[in-house]
C-alpha positions in Angstrom: 15.3 3.4 -5.5 14.8 -0.4 -5.8 14.0 -2.3 -8.9 10.5 -3.5 -9.4 10.6 -7.2 -8.4 8.0 -8.3 -10.9 7.2 -7.1 -14.4 4.1 -4.9 -14.7 1.8 -4.5 -17.6 2.0 -1.4 -19.7 0.5 1.7 -18.0 -2.3 1.9 -20.5 -3.6 -1.5 -19.5 -4.1 -0.5 -15.8 -7.9 -0.1 -15.5 -9.0 2.2 -12.6 -10.8 0.3 -9.9 -14.1 1.8 -8.7 -13.8 3.3 -5.3 -15.7 5.5 -2.8 -14.7 7.9 -0.1 -16.7 9.9 2.4 -15.8 13.2 4.1 -17.6 13.2 7.5 -18.0 16.7 8.8 -19.2 18.4 12.0 -19.1 21.9 13.4 -16.4 23.0 15.8 -16.7 23.2 19.6 -20.0 24.6 20.7 -21.5 23.9 17.3 -20.0 26.9 15.6 -17.6 27.6 12.8 -15.2 26.5 11.5 -16.2 23.0 10.4 -14.1 19.9 11.0 -13.6 16.8 8.9 -12.7 13.3 10.1 -9.4 12.0 8.8 -7.8 8.6 9.3 -4.1 7.8 8.9 -3.0 4.9 6.6 -1.0 2.1 8.1 2.7 3.1 7.7 3.3 -0.3 6.0 0.7 0.4 3.3 2.1 0.1 -0.3 0.5 3.4 -1.4 1.9 6.4 0.6 1.9 4.7 4.0 1.2 7.1 6.8 -0.8 9.6 4.8 -4.0 11.1 6.3 -7.0 10.5 4.2 -10.8 10.2 4.4 -12.4 6.8 5.1 -12.8 5.0 1.8 -11.7 2.2 -0.5 -12.6 0.0 -3.4 -16.2 -1.0 -4.3 -16.7 -4.7 -3.5 -19.1 -7.1 -5.2 -21.2 -7.3 -2.0 -21.8 -3.5 -2.2 -23.8 -4.1 -5.4 -25.8 -7.0 -4.1 -29.7 -7.0 -4.0 -29.5 -7.5 -0.2 -27.5 -4.3 0.2 -29.9 -2.4 -2.1 -32.8 -3.6 0.0 -31.2 -2.0 3.0 -30.8 1.5 1.5 -33.2 4.3 2.1 -34.0 7.5 0.2 -32.1 6.3 -2.9 -32.3 3.4 -5.3 -29.9 2.2 -8.0 -31.6 4.0 -10.8 -31.4 7.3 -9.0 -27.9 6.8 -7.8 -26.7 5.8 -11.3 -28.2 8.9 -12.9 -26.4 11.1 -10.3 -23.1 9.4 -11.1 -23.7 9.3 -14.9 -23.7 5.5 -15.0 -26.1 3.1 -16.8 -26.4 1.0 -13.6 -24.6 0.1 -10.4 -24.4 3.5 -8.9 -25.9 2.6 -5.6 -22.9 0.4 -4.9 -20.8 3.5 -4.4 -23.0 4.8 -1.7 -23.0 1.4 0.1 -19.2 1.2 -0.3 -18.7 4.6 1.2 -20.8 3.7 4.2 -19.2 0.3 4.6 -15.6 1.7 4.5 -16.6 4.3 7.0 -17.7 1.7 9.4 -14.7 -0.6 8.7 -12.1 2.1 9.0 -13.5 4.6 11.3 -16.2 2.7 13.3 -19.0 5.1 12.3 -22.2 3.6 10.8 -24.6 6.0 9.2 -27.9 4.0 9.5 -31.4 4.3 10.8 -32.8 2.1 13.5 -36.2 0.6 13.4 -37.7 3.8 14.9 -36.3 5.9 12.0 -33.6 7.7 14.0 -29.9 7.7 13.3 -28.1 4.8 15.0 -26.9 5.7 18.5 -24.0 3.9 20.1 -23.8 5.9 23.3 -24.8 2.9 25.5 -21.9 0.6 26.3 -23.7 -2.5 25.3 -24.5 -1.0 21.8 -20.9 0.2 21.4 -19.5 -3.2 22.3 -22.0 -5.1 20.1 -21.3 -3.0 17.0 -17.6 -3.1 17.7 -17.8 -6.9 17.5 -19.9 -6.7 14.3 -17.3 -4.3 12.8 -14.6 -6.9 13.6 -16.7 -9.6 11.8 -17.2 -7.3 8.8 -13.5 -6.5 8.6 -12.7 -10.2 8.8 -15.1 -11.1 6.1 -17.4 -13.2 8.3 -20.4 -11.1 7.4 -21.5 -8.3 5.0 -22.8 -4.9 5.8 -26.2 -6.1 4.5 -26.1 -9.0 7.0 -25.5 -6.5 9.9 -28.3 -4.3 8.8 -30.7 -7.2 8.5 -29.9 -8.7 11.8 -29.9 -5.3 13.6 -33.0 -4.0 11.8 -31.2 -1.1 10.3 -31.5 0.9 7.0 -28.4 2.5 5.5 -28.6 6.3 5.5 -27.8 6.6 1.8 -30.0 9.6 1.7 -27.5 11.5 3.9 -24.6 11.1 1.6 -24.1 13.9 -1.0 -22.0 13.3 -4.1 -19.3 15.9 -4.2 -16.4 15.1 -6.5 -15.0 12.5 -9.0 -11.3 11.8 -9.3 -9.5 9.3 -11.5 -5.9 8.4 -10.9 -3.6 9.6 -13.7 -2.6 7.3 -16.5 0.8 5.8 -16.0 0.3 5.1 -12.3 1.0 1.5 -11.2 -2.4 1.3 -9.5 -5.4 3.5 -10.4 -8.8 4.3 -8.9 -12.0 5.8 -10.2 -13.1 7.4 -7.0 -16.4 9.1 -6.1 -16.2 11.5 -3.1 -19.2 12.0 -0.9 -19.8 14.3 2.0 -22.1 13.7 5.0 -22.7 15.0 8.5 -21.1 12.8 11.2 -23.6 10.8 13.3 -23.9 12.7 16.6 -24.1 9.8 19.0 -21.1 7.8 17.7 -17.4 8.1 18.4 -14.9 7.4 15.7 -12.2 4.8 16.2 -9.6 3.7 13.7 -9.4 0.0 13.0 -5.7 -0.5 14.0 -5.2 -2.3 10.8 -5.6 -0.4 7.6 -5.8 2.8 9.7 -3.7 3.6 12.7 -5.1 7.0 13.9 -8.2 9.1 13.6 -8.5 12.9 14.1 -11.0 15.7 13.6 -9.3 18.6 11.8 -10.3 21.9 10.4 -9.4 21.8 6.7 -7.1 24.8 6.9 -5.3 23.3 9.9 -4.8 20.0 8.0 -3.3 21.9 5.1 -1.1 24.0 7.4 0.3 20.9 9.1 1.0 19.4 5.7 2.9 22.5 4.6 5.0 22.3 7.8 5.7 18.6 7.2 3.9 17.4 10.3 1.4 15.2 8.4 1.3 13.6 4.9 -1.5 14.4 2.5 -2.0 13.3 -1.1 -3.1 15.4 -4.0 -6.9 14.7 -4.2 -7.2 15.0 -0.4 -5.5 18.4 -0.6 -8.0 19.5 -3.2 -10.9 18.3 -1.2 -9.7 20.1 1.9 -9.3 23.2 -0.1 -12.8 22.8 -1.4 -14.7 22.1 1.9 -12.6 24.7 3.7 -14.4 27.4 1.8 -17.5 26.7 3.9 -17.8 28.1 7.5 -20.2 25.4 8.8 -21.2 21.8 8.0 -24.8 23.0 7.1 -23.4 25.4 4.5 -21.3 22.7 2.9 -24.0 20.0 2.9 -26.5 22.5 1.4 -24.1 23.3 -1.4 -23.3 19.6 -2.0 -27.0 18.8 -2.2 -27.5 21.5 -4.7 -24.8 20.4 -7.2 -26.3 19.6 -10.6 -23.2 18.0 -12.2 -19.9 16.7 -10.8 -17.3 16.6 -13.6 -14.7 13.8 -13.6 -11.2 15.0 -13.0 -8.4 13.1 -14.7 -5.1 14.7 -13.8 -2.2 14.4 -16.1 1.3 14.1 -14.8 4.0 15.9 -16.8 7.7 16.4 -16.4 9.4 19.7 -16.3 12.8 21.0 -15.2 12.0 20.5 -11.5 10.5 17.0 -11.7 6.9 16.0 -12.0 3.8 18.2 -11.8 0.1 17.8 -12.1 -2.1 19.4 -14.8 -5.9 19.5 -14.3 -8.6 19.9 -17.0 -8.6 23.5 -18.0 -5.0 24.1 -17.1 -2.8 25.5 -20.0 -1.1 22.6 -21.8 -3.5 19.9 -20.4 -4.9 18.9 -23.8 -1.5 18.7 -25.3 0.2 16.8 -22.5 1.2 13.2 -22.8 1.8 10.8 -20.0 5.0 11.4 -18.0 7.1 8.4 -17.0 5.8 7.7 -13.5 8.0 5.4 -11.5 6.6 1.9 -11.6 8.0 0.7 -8.3 6.4 1.5 -5.0 9.2 3.7 -3.6 9.5 5.8 -6.7 5.7 6.1 -7.2 5.2 7.2 -3.6 8.0 9.8 -3.9 6.4 11.2 -7.0 3.0 11.4 -5.2 4.6 13.3 -2.3 6.3 15.7 -4.7 3.2 16.7 -6.6 1.2 16.8 -3.4 3.6 19.2 -1.7 3.5 21.5 -4.7 -0.3 21.4 -4.8 -0.5 22.7 -1.2 1.9 25.5 -1.9 -0.4 26.9 -4.6 -3.9 28.4 -4.3 -6.7 26.1 -5.4 -7.7 26.4 -9.1 -11.1 27.0 -10.6 -14.0 26.1 -8.3 -11.7 24.4 -5.7 -13.3 21.0 -6.1 -10.4 19.9 -8.4 
């Protein structure tokens, strides 16, 4: 374990950054069960658990909350989105961020064309054109709103269903306040990792992803494991999306990391000892923090999901 090269502020001063993640699902071969979910692999050089398989997502950027982005959304406005998320305002930015990150990291853009149908990229010229636009977006040469304006698209915010809300535990060197969404994958688009932040993309059945993690073949982190356990309860994508659309409330989950004789473990709201637990000493350097994440994630996949499974 190496020493932290720079002093860090006290853990309590680390404010979670707003973030959004989307689980894109489809049905298995032939359109039958079981469902599959798109996962991308983090660059191995990433500071936070490099090489882990996750869902497309990332931090909410200022441009995601711009009036130009809001004008390009359909089926949901900021007032409605904010009510769903339990915010006073700014909720729509999470939907935009989820769609933007999905396009940036996985090359899939959930949007309607001028005819009101989901964007199709089956034609080579369309695939090439949007591939170039994706490169511009990743390089910061344009915004997602710019692309939608120039291509006469509306973002399919009506197709994203709010599913879960996770907040990184206190004491972590970096924290995120992440909203998880679920949506059906666009049928006429093919995912492609960006070869930068993500280095692989794969469709996996949730149970298969969990099995591979238990075997040590792939790396998963705690919230991803819980999401896989949750969506794995549904046989088809239609069943999952219907259940997600019917959710009335989505509670925020703030895990607490505690130390016991075997190391660190996670407590979730409702677990015995959660209310009494303090904040364990989470390593403040990247190597130590990543090892702690791996440890609690491995333990989470060895145990059955608790409660309603969405934790």
